[in-house]
N, C-alpha and C positions, 0 to 999 in steps of 0.2 A: 503494499500500500504505499502511496506518495503522501507526502506531508497536507498537500492540499486538500486530498481525499479525507485524510485524518480530521482536518479542521470541519470540513461537512459535518463529520461522523459527530465531533465532539458538539456541535451546535444541536444535531439531531438528539444527542445524548442528554443534554440539558433541558431541552425541550420535551423530554419523554416522548419520543417520536422515533425512536431507534428499534429494529428487531433484533433478535438474538445473533443472527449471523453478523451483523453489522458491529454490534457491540463487542463480539470475541474480536474481530479484525480490529477493532480501534483499539482494545486492550492489549492485544500481542503488539501492535505498531507502538503503542506508547512504552511497552517495555523495552524495545529495541531502540528508539529514537529520544534522545535527552531532550532535544529541542521542543518536541510535541508534549513531552512528559511535564516538562516545565510548565507548557502553555496551558495544559490541562489542569494542573495542580492551582494555578492563579485563577483560571474560569472557576475551578470548583470553589474556592474562597470566595469569589466575588459574587456567584450564585447562592451560595449558603448564607451571605451578609443579606443579599437581597429577600432571601425567603425569611430570614429573622426579623427584617423591618416589615414585613406584611403584616406581621401580628399588630403593629400599632393601629388603634382605633380612632377615627375622628371624634371630635368633641359631639357632646349629645346634641347641642343646638346647631351643629354644622348646617343640616338641612335648612332649619330657619334663617339662618345667617344668609345662606346662598339665595335663597328666595326673597328676602327681604333686598339684597342688593339688586337682584334682578328686576325688583319692582321699580327701585329708584332709577336704573337705568333705562327702563320702559318709559319711565314718565319723562326723563331728561331727553330721550331721542326723540318722543312723539311729541312734545311741545310744538305748537304752530311757530312758524317762522317769525311771526310778528313779535312773540314775547321772547324770543331767544336771540336777538339782533345786536347785544351789547357789544360783543367782540366785533362784528362786522361793522358797526358804527364807528369803533375807534379806528379800525383799519382804514376805512373809509375817509376820515378826518386826517390821519397820517399820509395817506397817498395824496390827498388833496392839499395838504400843507407842503408837502416834497414838491409837488408840481407847481405850487403858486412860487416856492422860492425859487426853483431853476428857471421857470418862466420869467419871473421878476428878475432875477438876475441877467438873463439874457436880453430882457427889455432895457433894463437899466445901461447896459453895456452899449446897446445899440443907441440908446439916446444920448448917453455922455461922449462916446467914441465912435460915431458912424463909420467913419472911413475905416477903422480896425474891424469893426462888425462885419462889414461887407467883404473886407479881405479874408476873415475866417470863413465865413460863407462860401467865398470863391475857392479857398483852399479845401474845405471839405467837400465842395461839389466836385473839384477835380479829383481828390482822393476816391471819390465813390465811383467817378467815370472810369478811373483807373483799376480799380478793384474789379468792376464788372467787366471790364474789357478782359482782365487777366482770366476772371472766370469763365467767360466764354471761350477764351483760347484753350484753356485747359480742358474745359468740356469737349472741344472740337478735337484736341488732341487724343483724350481717352477714346472718343468715338472712332476716331481713324485708327488707333492700336486695336480696339475691339474687332472692328471690320477686319482688319487686317490677319489677325488671329482666325478668325472665323472663315474668312477665305482660304487661310492656309490648311486650316482643318478640312473644309470641304473638298480642297483640291487633293489632299492626301487620301482622303477615304471617300473619293468620287463613285468608285465602283461599289463599295459598301452602301453607299446611300441608294443607288440604283437597286441593288439587291434586296435592301430593306423596303423599297417602295413596291416591287414585285412581289415581294413576301407578303406585304400588307394587302394588296389587292387579292393575292390568292385565299388568304385567311377571310377576306372580307367575303369572297365568291363561296368558299366553304360554309361560312356561318349563315350568309342569305339561303343557300340551298337546304341547311339543315332546319332554319326557321320554316321554310315553305314545307318541307316534308313533315316537320313536326306538328304543324298546323293543317294538315290534310291538303297540301298543295293548294292553299288560299294565297290569292295573289292581289 
């Protein structure tokens, strides 16, 4: 027996889902393999600790605690939206405040330094144009590369594609014939 098979048998053993032959083979392997023997002893200790811990009983009012918590959560999650909007109101105010600060700053700069503002807008516009131009060029390059690879594969396996097409037509004809014969030659 190999070590990987013995691990499967060990799990079956601890799950109490092992037959007598497998158990005998496992015990024989454990006697001859020190690595599996150590692993078996470690697993034995772990499973015995787990079995001892299963004797712990939950508190007497455990069910009552769980049910009351479930009731609280049901109430919390089924509240109508208009009663539970405090967090959303705070977020809305915060986002509005940030927007006003940013827009106010931009407006202040535009009024105070109009030439600098328009220069910054021109720079941002130029950068955006360059970015989109580079993105389009990159997309074209990727498209050309993909088409080149596809053409190369098609050229290499040209006869295979023809053979697959013919095979598809034959299978389709056989299928249609089977359907017609199976339905009493209904056309």
